C-alpha positions in Angstrom: 0.0 0.1 0.2 0.6 4.0 -0.7 -0.2 7.0 0.8 -0.8 10.0 -1.6 -0.8 13.5 -0.8 -2.8 15.7 -3.1 -2.2 19.6 -1.9 -4.9 21.8 -3.4 -4.1 25.5 -5.0 -6.1 26.5 -2.1 -3.9 25.1 0.5 -6.4 22.2 1.7 -4.8 18.7 1.5 -6.1 15.4 1.0 -4.4 11.9 1.7 -5.3 8.7 -0.8 -4.5 5.4 1.1 -3.9 3.3 -2.8 -1.4 0.6 -4.2 2.0 1.6 -5.3 1.0 1.3 -8.8 -1.9 3.1 -8.6 0.2 6.5 -6.5 3.0 6.1 -9.0 0.3 6.2 -11.6 -1.7 9.6 -10.2 1.9 11.3 -9.9 3.2 10.2 -13.0 -0.4 11.5 -14.4 0.3 14.9 -12.9 3.6 15.4 -13.1 2.6 14.6 -17.8 -0.8 17.3 -16.8 2.0 20.1 -15.4 4.9 19.3 -18.1 2.5 18.8 -20.8 -0.6 20.4 -20.3 -2.8 17.2 -21.2 -5.5 16.4 -19.4 -5.6 13.1 -17.8 -8.7 10.6 -16.7 -10.1 12.2 -13.9 -11.2 8.9 -12.3 -9.0 6.5 -10.3 -10.7 3.9 -9.1 -9.1 2.3 -5.8 -11.2 -1.0 -5.5 -14.1 -2.5 -7.4 -16.4 -0.5 -4.9 -14.0 3.0 -4.5 -12.8 5.7 -6.8 -11.9 9.1 -7.0 -11.9 12.1 -9.1 -9.1 14.2 -9.2 -9.3 17.7 -11.0 -5.5 18.7 -11.4 -6.5 22.4 -12.6 -6.7 22.6 -8.8 -4.2 20.8 -7.7 -0.9 22.3 -6.5 1.5 18.8 -5.6 1.0 15.3 -5.7 3.0 13.5 -4.2 4.1 9.8 -2.7 4.8 9.3 0.7 5.4 5.6 0.7 
């Protein structure tokens, strides 16, 4: 398991517990968005019954904690 910390432009932060592969994908998607301004898929499926939507235009930092 991994912890992803999403810090919004407003200063608020959200922690998302997910698998290592999903955490890496979320960080990479934000990096691509920041570099290329290409909007990634906003929905990330965490488990069969849980998903999260991230609007990268409102995000300042996405980092993997562990």
